[in-house]
VOFI-610351 format. One record per residue (C-alpha): residue number from 1; residue in three letters; x, y, z. Coordinates in Angstrom, 2 decimals, always signed. Each point is the difference from the previous one (the first is absolute). Example, Ala and Ser with C-alpha at 12.3 -4.5 7.8 and 13.67 -1.06 7.14 Angstrom:
! residues 2
1,ALA,+12.30,-4.50,+7.80;
2,SER,+1.37,+3.44,-0.66;
This chain:
! residues 402
1,MET,+95.35,+90.16,+100.18;
2,ASN,-0.09,+2.61,-2.77;
3,LEU,-1.74,+2.89,+1.71;
4,HIS,+0.31,+2.55,-2.79;
5,LYS,+0.94,+0.33,-3.64;
6,TYR,+3.47,+1.06,-1.03;
7,LEU,+0.90,+3.16,-1.85;
8,THR,+2.84,-1.94,-1.67;
9,PRO,-1.50,-3.47,-0.66;
10,GLU,+2.09,-0.42,-3.15;
11,ILE,+3.31,+0.12,+1.96;
12,PRO,+0.84,-3.18,+1.97;
13,GLY,+0.74,+0.41,+3.69;
14,THR,+3.34,-0.39,+1.72;
15,GLY,-1.36,-2.30,+2.70;
16,GLY,+2.00,-0.06,+3.21;
17,VAL,-0.61,+0.89,+3.63;
18,ILE,+0.40,+3.13,+2.15;
19,LYS,+0.42,+0.75,+3.71;
20,GLU,+2.34,-2.89,+0.78;
21,THR,+1.74,+2.41,+2.39;
22,ALA,-0.84,+3.54,+1.16;
23,GLU,+2.90,+1.35,-2.08;
24,ASP,-1.60,-1.41,-3.16;
25,PHE,-2.87,+2.51,+0.32;
26,CYS,+1.18,+3.53,+0.83;
27,VAL,-2.40,+2.94,+0.21;
28,THR,+1.02,+3.61,+0.62;
29,GLU,-2.52,+2.81,+0.39;
30,ILE,+0.33,+2.97,-2.34;
31,PRO,-0.89,+2.96,+2.25;
32,LEU,-2.47,+2.66,-1.04;
33,TYR,+2.20,+2.59,+1.74;
34,LEU,+3.18,+0.07,+2.09;
35,PRO,+0.18,+1.12,+3.65;
36,CYS,+0.94,+3.66,+0.32;
37,GLY,+2.39,-0.31,+2.95;
38,GLU,-2.08,+1.71,+2.70;
39,GLY,-3.20,-0.69,+1.96;
40,GLU,-1.27,-2.23,+2.81;
41,HIS,-0.10,-3.22,-2.06;
42,SER,+2.94,-2.15,-1.02;
43,TYR,-0.26,-1.75,-3.35;
44,ALA,+1.86,-3.30,+0.30;
45,LEU,+0.84,-2.16,-3.00;
46,ILE,-0.18,-3.56,+1.29;
47,GLU,+1.10,-3.27,-1.59;
48,LYS,-1.79,-3.12,+1.14;
49,ARG,+0.11,-3.74,-0.67;
50,GLY,-2.83,-2.38,+0.80;
51,VAL,-1.99,+2.74,+1.73;
52,THR,-3.29,+1.61,-1.08;
53,THR,-0.44,+3.77,+0.14;
54,LEU,-2.38,-0.24,+2.95;
55,ASP,+2.36,-2.30,+1.91;
56,ALA,+2.86,+2.44,-0.63;
57,VAL,-2.13,+2.88,+1.29;
58,ARG,-0.89,-1.95,+3.15;
59,ARG,+3.66,-0.90,+0.67;
60,LEU,+1.13,+3.60,-0.48;
61,ALA,-2.76,+1.31,+2.27;
62,LYS,+0.87,-2.48,+2.76;
63,ALA,+3.72,+0.78,-0.21;
64,LEU,-0.67,+3.75,+0.17;
65,GLY,-2.76,-0.13,+2.61;
66,ILE,-2.60,+1.70,-2.20;
67,SER,-3.38,-0.96,-1.47;
68,ASP,+0.12,-1.79,-3.35;
69,ARG,-2.78,+2.36,-1.13;
70,ASP,+2.50,+2.88,+0.12;
71,ILE,+2.21,-1.63,-2.63;
72,GLY,-0.82,+0.88,-3.60;
73,TYR,+0.73,-2.01,-3.14;
74,ALA,-0.80,+0.44,-3.69;
75,GLY,-0.62,-3.58,-1.12;
76,MET,-0.36,-3.60,+1.14;
77,LYS,+2.87,-2.35,-0.78;
78,ASP,+0.10,-3.81,-0.07;
79,ALA,+1.88,-2.07,+2.56;
80,ARG,+1.35,-2.42,-2.63;
81,ALA,+2.42,+2.54,-1.47;
82,LEU,+2.87,+2.34,+0.69;
83,THR,-1.74,+3.37,+0.17;
84,ARG,+1.05,+3.60,+0.56;
85,GLN,-2.62,+2.52,+1.01;
86,THR,-0.29,+3.24,+1.93;
87,VAL,-1.80,+0.40,+3.31;
88,SER,-0.58,+3.23,+1.94;
89,ILE,+0.45,+0.11,+3.76;
90,PRO,-0.94,+3.04,+2.13;
91,ARG,+2.11,+1.54,+2.75;
92,VAL,+2.92,-2.40,-0.44;
93,ALA,+3.40,+1.29,-1.11;
94,PRO,+1.59,-1.49,-3.13;
95,GLU,+3.05,-0.99,+2.07;
96,GLN,-2.16,-2.08,+2.33;
97,LEU,-1.53,-1.83,-2.97;
98,LEU,+3.37,-0.72,-1.60;
99,ALA,+1.18,-1.57,+3.26;
100,LEU,-2.87,-2.54,+0.06;
101,GLU,+0.77,-3.68,-0.47;
102,LEU,-3.10,-2.09,-0.80;
103,PRO,-0.22,-3.56,-1.40;
104,GLY,-0.90,+0.04,-3.69;
105,ILE,+0.13,+3.81,-0.21;
106,ARG,+2.84,+2.42,-0.83;
107,ILE,-0.25,+3.79,+0.19;
108,LEU,+1.85,+1.26,-3.09;
109,THR,-0.59,+3.76,+0.27;
110,ALA,-1.97,+2.38,+2.22;
111,VAL,-0.79,+3.64,-0.84;
112,ARG,-2.41,+2.48,+1.60;
113,HIS,-3.20,+1.16,-1.69;
114,ARG,-3.03,+2.11,+0.95;
115,ASN,-2.95,-2.35,-0.57;
116,LYS,-0.98,-3.62,+0.63;
117,LEU,+0.34,-2.33,-2.97;
118,LYS,-3.44,-1.05,-1.27;
119,LEU,-1.16,-3.11,-1.85;
120,GLY,+0.36,+0.58,-3.75;
121,HIS,+2.77,+2.61,+0.34;
122,LEU,+2.32,-1.80,-2.41;
123,ALA,+0.64,+0.27,-3.73;
124,GLY,+0.45,-3.71,-0.58;
125,ASN,+2.28,-2.94,+0.65;
126,ARG,+3.25,-1.23,-1.50;
127,PHE,+0.26,-3.76,-0.36;
128,SER,+2.99,-2.28,-0.44;
129,ILE,-1.20,-3.58,-0.39;
130,LYS,+1.84,-3.21,-0.70;
131,ILE,-1.80,-2.77,-1.92;
132,LEU,+1.63,-3.40,+0.54;
133,GLY,-0.32,-3.24,-1.95;
134,VAL,-1.03,+1.62,-3.29;
135,GLU,-0.48,-1.80,-3.31;
136,PRO,+2.46,+0.09,-2.93;
137,GLY,-0.30,+3.26,-1.96;
138,ALA,-1.39,+1.81,+3.06;
139,LEU,+2.04,+3.17,-0.49;
140,SER,-1.26,+0.72,-3.52;
141,ARG,-3.58,-0.81,+1.07;
142,ALA,+0.21,+2.37,+2.96;
143,GLU,+1.49,+2.74,-2.19;
144,ALA,-2.83,-0.41,-2.53;
145,VAL,-2.70,+0.22,+2.69;
146,LEU,+1.63,+3.04,+1.61;
147,ALA,+0.08,+1.77,-3.37;
148,VAL,-3.77,-0.46,-0.36;
149,LEU,-0.70,+1.08,+3.58;
150,GLN,+2.13,+3.13,-0.38;
151,GLU,-1.95,+0.94,-3.11;
152,ARG,-3.54,-1.01,+1.03;
153,GLY,+0.20,+0.07,+3.80;
154,VAL,-0.30,-2.60,+2.76;
155,PRO,-3.55,-1.31,+0.56;
156,ASN,-0.98,+1.45,+3.38;
157,PHE,-1.44,-3.24,+1.37;
158,PHE,-0.35,-0.48,+3.74;
159,GLY,+0.49,-3.72,-0.51;
160,ALA,-0.25,-3.04,+2.21;
161,GLN,+1.88,+1.47,+2.99;
162,ARG,-2.93,+2.36,+0.52;
163,TYR,-2.42,-2.86,+0.68;
164,GLY,+1.68,-1.56,+3.04;
165,ALA,+1.83,-3.27,+0.60;
166,GLN,-3.04,-2.08,-1.00;
167,GLY,-1.05,+2.32,-2.82;
168,ASN,-3.33,+0.59,+1.76;
169,SER,+0.10,+3.59,+1.33;
170,HIS,-2.00,+1.42,-2.92;
171,LEU,-2.66,-2.71,+0.43;
172,ILE,-0.54,+1.11,+3.59;
173,GLY,-0.32,+3.62,-1.18;
174,HIS,-2.51,-1.03,-2.65;
175,GLY,-2.15,-1.75,+2.58;
176,LEU,+0.06,+3.04,+2.29;
177,LEU,-1.08,+2.34,-2.80;
178,ARG,-2.89,-2.23,-1.08;
179,GLY,-1.19,-0.57,+3.55;
180,ASP,+0.79,-3.71,-0.43;
181,PHE,+1.43,-0.39,+3.48;
182,HIS,-0.17,-3.81,-0.10;
183,GLY,+2.06,+0.06,-3.19;
184,ALA,+2.45,+2.46,+1.54;
185,VAL,+0.54,-2.30,+3.00;
186,ASP,+0.45,-3.02,-2.29;
187,ALA,+2.60,+1.89,-2.01;
188,LEU,+1.80,+1.29,+3.09;
189,LEU,+0.28,-3.43,+1.62;
190,GLY,+1.64,-1.12,-3.21;
191,ASN,+0.36,-2.80,-2.50;
192,PRO,+1.74,-3.15,+1.26;
193,SER,+1.63,-0.57,-3.40;
194,ALA,+1.80,+3.37,+0.35;
195,VAL,+1.63,-0.93,+3.33;
196,ARG,+3.10,-2.16,+0.46;
197,ASP,-0.11,-0.36,+3.79;
198,GLU,-1.88,-3.23,+0.75;
199,ARG,-1.53,+1.18,+3.30;
200,TRP,-1.17,+3.26,-1.59;
201,ARG,-1.46,-1.89,-2.95;
202,SER,-1.85,-2.34,+2.39;
203,ALA,-1.43,+3.02,+1.85;
204,ILE,-1.52,+1.37,-3.21;
205,GLU,-1.39,-3.42,-0.93;
206,ALA,-1.59,-0.34,+3.46;
207,TYR,-1.70,+3.40,-0.45;
208,GLN,-1.30,-1.04,-3.39;
209,ARG,-1.49,-3.13,+1.57;
210,GLY,-1.75,+2.15,+2.61;
211,ASP,+2.25,-1.15,+2.86;
212,LEU,+0.62,+3.43,+1.55;
213,ALA,+1.43,-1.29,+3.29;
214,GLY,+2.44,-2.27,-1.84;
215,SER,+0.98,+2.81,-2.32;
216,ILE,+0.70,+2.41,+2.89;
217,GLY,+2.29,-2.60,+1.60;
218,LEU,+1.93,-0.63,-3.19;
219,PHE,+0.70,+3.53,-1.27;
220,PRO,+3.67,+0.94,+0.65;
221,GLY,+0.79,+2.70,+2.56;
222,HIS,+0.67,+2.70,-2.60;
223,CYS,-3.55,-0.39,-1.40;
224,ARG,-1.52,+2.10,+2.77;
225,THR,-2.60,+1.72,-2.22;
226,GLU,-1.27,-3.35,-1.28;
227,ARG,-0.38,-1.37,+3.52;
228,ASP,-1.75,+3.17,+1.23;
229,ILE,-2.53,-0.28,-2.84;
230,LEU,-0.65,-3.68,+0.70;
231,GLN,-0.47,+0.63,+3.73;
232,ARG,-2.68,+2.57,-0.79;
233,LEU,-1.69,-2.39,-2.40;
234,ALA,+0.08,-2.76,+2.62;
235,LYS,-2.01,+2.26,+2.33;
236,GLN,-2.33,+1.32,-2.73;
237,PRO,-0.16,-2.37,-2.98;
238,ASP,-0.78,+1.72,-3.32;
239,ALA,+0.68,+3.49,+1.47;
240,TRP,+2.49,+0.60,-2.79;
241,GLU,+0.02,+3.81,+0.10;
242,LYS,+0.52,+0.05,+3.77;
243,ALA,+2.79,-2.56,-0.32;
244,LEU,+1.83,+2.29,-2.43;
245,ARG,+0.12,+2.71,+2.66;
246,ALA,+2.87,-2.01,+1.47;
247,VAL,+2.12,+1.22,-2.92;
248,HIS,+2.06,+3.15,+0.65;
249,PRO,-1.29,+2.94,-2.10;
250,ARG,+3.46,+0.48,-1.55;
251,LEU,-0.11,-3.59,-1.22;
252,MET,-3.52,+0.53,-1.38;
253,LYS,+1.32,+3.02,-1.93;
254,LEU,+2.79,-2.17,-1.37;
255,TYR,-2.53,-2.53,-1.33;
256,LEU,-2.02,+2.76,-1.66;
257,SER,+3.15,+1.51,-1.47;
258,ALA,+0.99,-3.41,-1.37;
259,TYR,-3.35,-0.20,-1.77;
260,GLN,+0.53,+3.46,-1.50;
261,SER,+3.37,-1.24,-1.24;
262,PHE,-1.56,-3.12,-1.49;
263,LEU,-2.52,+2.06,-1.97;
264,PHE,+2.73,+2.36,-1.23;
265,ASP,+2.06,-2.98,-1.19;
266,ARG,-3.05,-1.33,-1.87;
267,LEU,-0.40,+3.31,-1.84;
268,LEU,+3.72,+0.15,-0.77;
269,ASP,-0.14,-3.53,-1.42;
270,ALA,-2.81,+1.11,-2.32;
271,ARG,+2.01,+2.99,-1.28;
272,LEU,+3.47,-1.55,+0.05;
273,ALA,+0.42,-0.38,-3.78;
274,GLU,-0.30,+3.79,-0.42;
275,ILE,+1.31,+0.98,+3.41;
276,GLY,+1.33,+3.41,-1.06;
277,LYS,-2.89,+1.03,-2.26;
278,VAL,-2.34,+2.65,+1.39;
279,LEU,-3.64,-0.13,-1.06;
280,SER,-2.51,+2.80,-0.20;
281,GLY,-1.70,+0.02,+3.40;
282,ASP,+3.09,-1.25,+1.83;
283,LEU,+1.21,+1.60,+3.19;
284,ALA,+3.65,+0.35,-0.93;
285,LEU,+2.71,+0.35,+2.61;
286,LYS,+2.87,+2.47,-0.34;
287,HIS,+3.25,-1.66,+1.02;
288,ASP,+1.71,+3.21,+1.09;
289,ASN,-2.50,+0.88,+2.75;
290,GLY,-2.54,-2.85,+0.27;
291,ALA,-2.97,+2.19,-1.04;
292,CYS,-2.88,-1.51,-2.00;
293,PHE,-1.91,+1.65,-2.84;
294,LEU,-2.81,-1.01,-2.33;
295,VAL,+1.12,-0.91,-3.51;
296,GLU,-2.45,+1.70,-2.35;
297,ASP,+1.99,-0.61,-3.21;
298,ALA,+2.06,-3.21,-0.01;
299,VAL,+1.72,+0.86,-3.28;
300,ALA,+1.19,+3.35,+1.37;
301,GLU,+1.47,-1.69,+3.11;
302,ALA,+1.61,-2.97,-1.80;
303,GLY,+3.38,+1.73,-0.32;
304,ARG,+0.22,+0.70,+3.73;
305,ALA,-0.78,-3.66,+0.72;
306,GLU,+2.70,-1.14,-2.44;
307,ARG,+2.52,+2.28,+1.74;
308,PHE,-1.06,-1.52,+3.35;
309,GLU,-1.17,+3.36,+1.34;
310,ILE,-3.45,-1.48,+0.69;
311,SER,-1.59,-3.44,+0.37;
312,PRO,-3.54,-1.31,+0.27;
313,SER,-1.12,-0.60,+3.57;
314,GLY,-2.00,-2.82,+1.50;
315,PRO,-2.32,-0.12,+3.00;
316,LEU,+0.63,-0.69,+3.63;
317,PHE,-3.77,-0.11,+0.32;
318,GLY,-1.61,+2.00,+2.79;
319,CYS,-3.10,+2.00,+0.84;
320,LYS,+1.62,+3.35,-0.91;
321,MET,+2.28,-1.07,-2.84;
322,MET,+0.15,+2.11,-3.16;
323,GLN,-1.54,-1.91,-2.90;
324,PRO,+1.01,+0.11,-3.66;
325,LEU,-2.44,+0.33,-2.90;
326,GLY,-0.79,-1.93,-3.17;
327,ALA,+1.74,-3.31,-0.71;
328,PRO,+2.25,+0.12,+3.11;
329,LEU,-3.05,+0.47,+2.22;
330,ALA,-1.80,-2.89,-1.71;
331,MET,+2.97,-2.32,+0.73;
332,GLU,+0.09,+0.96,+3.65;
333,GLU,-3.77,-0.31,+0.42;
334,ALA,+0.10,-3.46,-1.59;
335,ILE,+2.50,-1.20,+2.61;
336,LEU,-2.12,+1.31,+2.88;
337,ARG,-3.09,-1.60,-1.51;
338,GLU,+1.72,-3.38,-0.33;
339,GLU,+1.18,+0.24,+3.62;
340,GLY,-3.44,+0.95,+1.31;
341,VAL,+1.12,+3.27,+1.62;
342,THR,-0.44,+3.73,-0.63;
343,LEU,+1.99,+3.07,+0.97;
344,GLN,-2.40,+0.51,+2.88;
345,SER,+0.84,-3.49,+1.29;
346,PHE,+3.30,+1.52,+1.14;
347,ASP,-1.80,+2.52,+2.26;
348,LEU,+0.25,-2.24,+3.06;
349,ALA,-0.67,+1.04,+3.59;
350,GLY,+2.24,-0.52,+3.01;
351,GLY,+3.03,+1.79,-1.40;
352,LEU,+0.25,-2.34,-2.98;
353,ARG,-1.07,+2.48,-2.69;
354,MET,+2.13,-0.30,-3.15;
355,GLU,-0.04,+3.26,-1.98;
356,GLY,+2.08,-1.26,-2.92;
357,GLU,+2.56,+1.59,-2.31;
358,ARG,+1.62,-0.36,-3.42;
359,ARG,+3.23,-1.92,-0.73;
360,SER,+2.12,+0.04,-3.14;
361,LEU,-0.28,-3.13,-2.13;
362,ARG,+3.75,+0.14,-0.67;
363,VAL,+3.11,+1.49,+1.58;
364,PRO,+3.35,+1.01,-1.48;
365,VAL,+3.09,-2.06,+0.75;
366,LYS,+3.21,+2.04,+0.17;
367,GLU,+3.73,-0.68,+0.31;
368,ALA,-0.70,-3.59,-1.07;
369,CYS,+2.80,-2.39,-0.86;
370,VAL,+0.70,-3.72,+0.20;
371,LYS,+3.25,-1.90,-0.02;
372,ALA,+1.12,-3.59,+0.33;
373,VAL,+1.63,-1.05,+3.26;
374,ASP,+1.60,-3.35,+0.83;
375,ASP,-3.18,-1.59,+1.29;
376,GLY,-2.72,+1.90,-1.86;
377,LEU,-1.05,+3.54,-0.88;
378,LEU,+0.25,+3.29,+1.85;
379,LEU,-2.81,+2.49,-0.67;
380,ASP,+0.16,+3.67,+0.97;
381,PHE,-2.92,+2.39,-0.50;
382,ASP,-2.03,+2.85,+1.54;
383,LEU,-3.78,+0.04,+0.41;
384,PRO,-2.26,+2.79,+1.30;
385,LYS,-1.70,-0.34,+3.40;
386,GLY,-2.93,-2.40,+0.18;
387,ALA,+1.35,-2.23,-2.78;
388,TYR,+1.09,-3.57,+0.68;
389,ALA,+3.25,-1.54,-1.23;
390,THR,-1.88,-3.29,-0.36;
391,SER,-1.88,+1.44,-3.00;
392,LEU,+3.29,+0.50,-1.84;
393,LEU,+1.50,-3.29,+1.19;
394,ARG,-2.97,-2.11,-1.17;
395,GLU,+0.37,+1.41,-3.53;
396,ILE,+3.68,-0.94,-0.01;
397,MET,-0.18,-3.36,+1.79;
398,LYS,-3.46,-1.17,-1.13;
399,LYS,-0.11,-2.47,+2.85;
400,ASP,-3.80,-0.14,+0.22;
401,GLU,-0.75,-0.91,-3.61;
402,GLY,-2.20,-2.96,-0.76;
């Protein structure tokens, strides 16, 4: 499925596949600062294979006999990769950490520091990614795409991975915001065509037929939230809002965040052709410090945009989000109108309030290079925090065209 437009539609893709092995997709955090060598926390650089960040934190906490809440980390890393990231651990000596032996995790270095590592305390990520099974002429195609992305920036799409395995997370969020709790439950229980597992697919089909008891019996064990919702509905048919209370608040936040991401991607699609052009009324983002400012004179700011000092921002819609003016505001209001929501829709009760923020429409790619290897291409590049490598890879591979 072609989710979004391409910034480089005129350059054919390389094709190919990624993530055949963990070593084919390597990610290394670029730290915001280095540990100073003293303090009650130890900053440990860990390397992990086939392990999520949260799983790694839990394994470290268990091995050290501490609470996983005490362990700090700057970013979340995928399990299907070889990743290196820093975690902070209080009141544990670096020597003790270096002596640990845990499956799937290696402690590479450990140095003391004064404060706990917080989410977002990283400058970016360095990627080394192998693309296998590419088409003839792939190297020159990849080089041409990289040249455009280095000049114009990488579209800062969230992309399909933000919307869950079935691509439905944003639909659940949309239902919650509109008060369409029946629609939210329908979206959460899923679409049978998006599921490969036959038993799981049958469970969704049974729900759609109104056979709640049959559906409860068919849902696989890992679908606990789905079964909890159905059990509530079996006791109180049509009590859709009450049924949704079975969903953990953190998961509800994730659905709402996915919807914010979907709306941002829609706006970025609309502005993709002139991704680096600031308009009068834009809230432009400064790349050196992340601050936003109102563009009063687009002509006067054009040079800074060309030098990649600033970029136009898009909305992660919320009830307290800064709004642009003029044409940029009109574009954002049109999207909300089409979706049937307002900024105040995001002012939800029960700890689900989404205040909103601004996000750059593009990000710089640095230290980028590509070379041919025996079985494909090897890509190396740096992206700032919050940017997804998939946005760069889809421009190069163009696997979702058509």
